[in-house]
C-alpha angles and dihedrals in degrees: 000000000000092000090053092052091046088054091052093047089051089057088055092056105271122124121236093259093044089052093049093049093046092050091048091051092049089056097041103043117206105005142155121254094257093057092046091050091050092050093046091046094234132112123271099252091050092048091050092050091051091048090055092052091046089052090055088052091052094246098113134051131181139223134184120232111183105308094337126100109217126196124212130196113232118230115287086242086077088070086080088068089056090054092046089052091052091049090050091051091049091050091050091050091049090051090049089049092052089050095052097037096086090054092048091049090050090053090048091050094049094058089110130241094312113126111254107223123191124188126211130188134201132000091302089054091054090049089052090052090053090052091052092051092049092048092054121102093240121131095202137032121205109205141181114191150158107234090198091060094042095049091044093054098033111028091178094045095126093050092049119029099021095047092047089052091052091047088056092049094242113153123215138207110196133191108191146172124211132176090222092055129238107356105154127076112256088228116023108172092177089061093037087235138132113193139191124192125219124184119247089239091061096042116015109196135182099180142009143264128210126187117194132159108322093336141087124204118197123184135187107209099182132056108005100012109222144129147192136216118209116198108198128118097216094048091047089049091054093049089049089055091051090048093050091049091054093040093053093046093057112090 
């Protein structure tokens, strides 16, 4: 029971020892440090140190009785102030981040003409790549993909990635293979997508390729699932040329 409450208090921002001391004080009422330490099953110096941090958080008050200094736990309702303080700190950090972000982006943009290559691993890595593509400022994605591999790895792909793409108004041109044959509309204005089917025999795929803006995202969706994103205008331009060549050759 106590361990469970300590765990919950930890999630609210108290340390293990702070939680133990606070719980002991709640049970004891006004008490000296030695009694609190005994109840919390920690040594006196540690108990005193935790009391001081709890005082700073507004969870402990003191009173003098004769020559004794007694410590009193404030009502658990005061824990809300701890949470409010954390929210305020998070907001301040977010504001500081927004202030420094332009400078960081400038540094990122001045890294020269070297291709920026980012690596991603596992299913979560592929999902992260999709988020990056959707957060780009592109108005069109050129893609080559195996629907079998996509649906196998992401059964709800259409309801997630594709719908998010549509919500952002990003159009798509897709060259795809599928073991069940042509399944997508050639022109699907509702999904902002134009598609062309190629048989697996003509173009065996085990992953997908997306070209957007000045970037190229390449994923392996079988075996060791992984992917890379290459940010480089000339490389993206070359991949766009390859895509257009294939697109125009498909009847």
